[in-house]
C-alpha positions as CSV (number, residue, x, y, z in Angstrom):
1,M,-19.2,-13.7,-46.9
2,S,-20.0,-10.6,-45.2
3,E,-22.6,-12.0,-43.4
4,Q,-20.9,-14.8,-41.8
5,V,-18.7,-12.5,-40.6
6,T,-21.4,-10.2,-38.4
7,G,-23.6,-13.8,-37.6
8,Q,-20.0,-14.9,-35.7
9,E,-19.2,-11.8,-34.2
10,G,-22.9,-11.4,-33.1
11,A,-22.3,-15.3,-31.4
12,A,-19.6,-14.1,-29.5
13,A,-21.0,-11.7,-27.9
14,A,-24.1,-12.9,-26.8
15,P,-22.6,-15.0,-24.0
16,A,-22.5,-11.9,-21.4
17,T,-19.0,-12.3,-19.2
18,P,-19.7,-12.2,-16.0
19,P,-18.0,-8.9,-13.9
20,L,-14.5,-9.4,-12.8
21,R,-14.1,-9.0,-8.9
22,W,-11.8,-7.8,-6.6
23,Y,-9.8,-10.2,-4.2
24,V,-7.7,-9.7,-1.5
25,V,-4.0,-12.3,-2.3
26,H,-1.7,-12.8,0.3
27,A,1.7,-12.8,-0.3
28,Y,5.3,-13.2,1.8
29,S,5.9,-9.5,3.3
30,G,8.3,-8.2,0.9
31,M,7.6,-9.7,-2.0
32,E,4.3,-8.3,-3.2
33,K,5.5,-6.4,-6.2
34,A,7.0,-9.8,-7.3
35,V,4.2,-11.3,-7.0
36,E,2.6,-8.5,-9.2
37,R,5.3,-9.3,-11.6
38,N,4.6,-13.0,-11.2
39,L,1.5,-12.9,-11.7
40,R,1.3,-10.9,-14.7
41,E,3.8,-13.3,-16.5
42,R,1.3,-16.4,-15.8
43,I,-1.7,-14.3,-17.0
44,D,0.1,-14.0,-19.7
45,R,1.8,-17.4,-20.5
46,A,-1.8,-19.1,-19.6
47,G,-3.3,-16.5,-22.2
48,M,-6.0,-15.9,-19.6
49,Q,-6.0,-11.9,-19.8
50,H,-10.0,-11.8,-20.6
51,K,-10.3,-13.2,-16.7
52,F,-8.1,-11.0,-15.2
53,G,-8.2,-6.9,-14.8
54,R,-5.9,-4.8,-12.7
55,I,-4.0,-6.0,-10.1
56,L,-2.6,-3.8,-6.8
57,V,0.1,-3.4,-4.2
58,P,-1.8,-1.2,-2.5
59,T,1.3,1.7,-1.5
60,E,1.8,5.1,-0.5
61,E,4.7,7.5,-0.6
62,V,5.9,9.0,2.4
63,V,8.9,11.8,3.0
64,E,11.7,10.5,5.0
65,L,15.1,12.4,6.2
66,K,17.9,10.8,4.6
67,N,21.5,12.3,5.7
68,G,19.4,15.6,6.4
69,K,17.8,15.8,2.7
70,K,14.1,15.1,2.5
71,A,13.7,11.5,0.4
72,V,10.2,10.0,-1.2
73,T,10.0,6.4,-0.9
74,E,7.4,4.3,-1.2
75,R,5.9,2.1,1.9
76,R,3.1,-0.6,1.4
77,F,0.3,0.2,3.8
78,F,-1.3,-3.4,3.5
79,P,2.4,-5.6,3.7
80,G,1.6,-8.8,2.4
81,Y,-1.3,-8.1,0.4
82,V,-2.1,-8.0,-3.1
83,L,-5.3,-7.1,-4.5
84,V,-6.6,-8.8,-7.8
85,E,-9.5,-7.9,-10.3
86,M,-10.2,-11.5,-11.7
87,L,-13.0,-13.7,-12.6
88,M,-13.2,-16.2,-9.7
89,D,-13.4,-19.7,-11.7
90,D,-10.9,-23.1,-10.8
91,E,-8.6,-22.2,-13.7
92,S,-8.0,-18.7,-12.3
93,W,-8.0,-19.7,-9.0
94,H,-5.3,-22.5,-9.9
95,L,-3.1,-19.8,-11.4
96,V,-3.3,-17.4,-8.5
97,K,-2.8,-19.8,-5.9
98,H,0.2,-21.9,-7.7
99,T,2.0,-18.5,-8.6
100,S,5.2,-18.2,-6.9
101,K,5.5,-16.1,-3.4
102,V,1.9,-16.4,-2.9
103,T,0.2,-18.1,0.0
104,G,-3.0,-18.1,-1.2
105,F,-6.5,-15.7,-0.4
106,V,-7.7,-13.8,1.9
107,G,-11.3,-14.3,3.1
108,G,-14.2,-16.8,2.4
109,A,-13.9,-20.9,2.0
110,K,-10.7,-22.5,1.2
111,N,-11.3,-22.8,-2.5
112,R,-13.8,-20.1,-2.9
113,P,-12.3,-16.8,-2.1
114,A,-15.0,-13.6,-1.0
115,P,-14.7,-10.8,-3.2
116,I,-14.1,-7.2,-1.7
117,S,-16.8,-4.4,-2.6
118,E,-15.6,-2.2,-5.2
119,A,-16.1,0.8,-2.3
120,E,-13.3,-0.8,-0.3
121,V,-11.0,-0.4,-3.3
122,M,-12.0,2.8,-4.4
123,K,-11.1,3.5,-0.5
124,I,-7.7,2.2,-1.4
125,V,-7.1,3.4,-4.5
126,N,-7.9,6.8,-3.2
127,Q,-5.4,6.4,-0.3
128,M,-2.9,5.7,-2.7
129,Q,-3.8,8.6,-4.9
130,E,-3.7,11.0,-1.5
131,G,0.1,9.9,-1.0
132,I,0.9,11.0,-4.5
133,E,-0.4,13.9,-4.4
134,K,0.9,15.0,-0.7
135,P,3.7,12.5,0.6
136,R,2.9,11.5,4.4
137,P,6.1,11.7,6.8
138,K,7.8,8.5,7.6
139,V,7.6,8.6,11.2
140,E,4.8,9.9,12.8
141,W,4.4,11.9,16.0
142,Q,2.1,12.8,18.5
143,V,1.4,15.1,21.3
144,G,2.4,13.9,24.8
145,E,4.7,11.3,23.1
146,M,7.8,11.1,25.0
147,V,11.4,11.6,22.1
148,R,15.0,11.5,22.8
149,V,17.0,14.4,21.3
150,K,19.6,12.7,19.2
151,E,21.6,15.5,17.7
152,G,22.4,19.6,18.6
153,P,22.4,21.3,22.1
154,F,19.9,19.7,23.6
155,T,21.6,15.9,22.7
156,D,20.4,13.1,25.2
157,F,17.5,15.3,26.5
158,N,14.3,13.6,26.9
159,G,11.0,15.6,26.8
160,A,7.5,15.5,25.4
161,V,5.8,16.6,22.3
162,E,3.9,19.7,22.4
163,E,3.5,20.5,18.6
164,V,4.0,19.0,15.4
165,N,4.5,20.7,12.5
166,Y,4.5,18.4,9.3
167,E,4.6,20.9,6.9
168,K,8.0,22.2,7.9
169,S,9.2,19.1,9.4
170,K,9.4,20.7,12.7
171,V,8.2,19.3,16.1
172,R,8.0,21.4,19.3
173,V,9.4,19.7,22.5
174,S,8.9,20.4,26.2
175,V,12.4,19.6,27.7
176,T,13.5,20.1,31.1
177,I,16.5,22.0,31.4
178,F,17.9,23.1,35.1
179,G,14.4,21.9,36.5
180,R,12.3,23.9,33.8
181,A,10.6,22.7,31.0
182,T,11.3,24.5,27.9
183,P,9.8,24.5,24.5
184,V,12.6,23.6,22.3
185,E,12.0,23.5,18.6
186,L,13.4,20.9,16.2
187,D,13.7,19.2,12.8
188,F,12.3,15.6,12.8
189,S,15.7,14.6,11.9
190,Q,17.1,15.7,15.5
191,V,14.8,13.3,17.4
192,E,13.5,9.8,17.6
193,K,11.0,8.2,19.6
194,V,12.0,6.7,22.7
């Protein structure tokens, strides 16, 4: 009896399954998490777990000021895209293509999408990891950019950004007062892009 079981196990392991590859799925913008959930449910219902690996919604954490307090929120850095690790065949293609809120695959022929490289996926995963370890500010400031002061003693003055300090969430702005350029240090929350 035990010999038969061993023989069956050996037979089952013999056909080498092709490796899973990464594909980019286009989803309705803002619905990426829903697509991830829908895909997982459909894969489980269809019993096709062996044809699918990881499903990633590329996000990063960003710091934004809400009511004067720093809050860390999640931002999608490829809005409208979901990465799916899968074995591409007619059955799996059909399952993904006909998932609610999915508009299709990116790249390749209509019914034979092209996979993306593992290196590209690792670049995205690393960017996601960096975002968790060191969240970026939601608004990025650039030296030379024109901003308007929206609160404080210089309210409604416009000026050019001279220096940006992301560690302290401060920006130095050159504001013209009585015809003279004066550098003023302000919090990110005190300025807005013009």
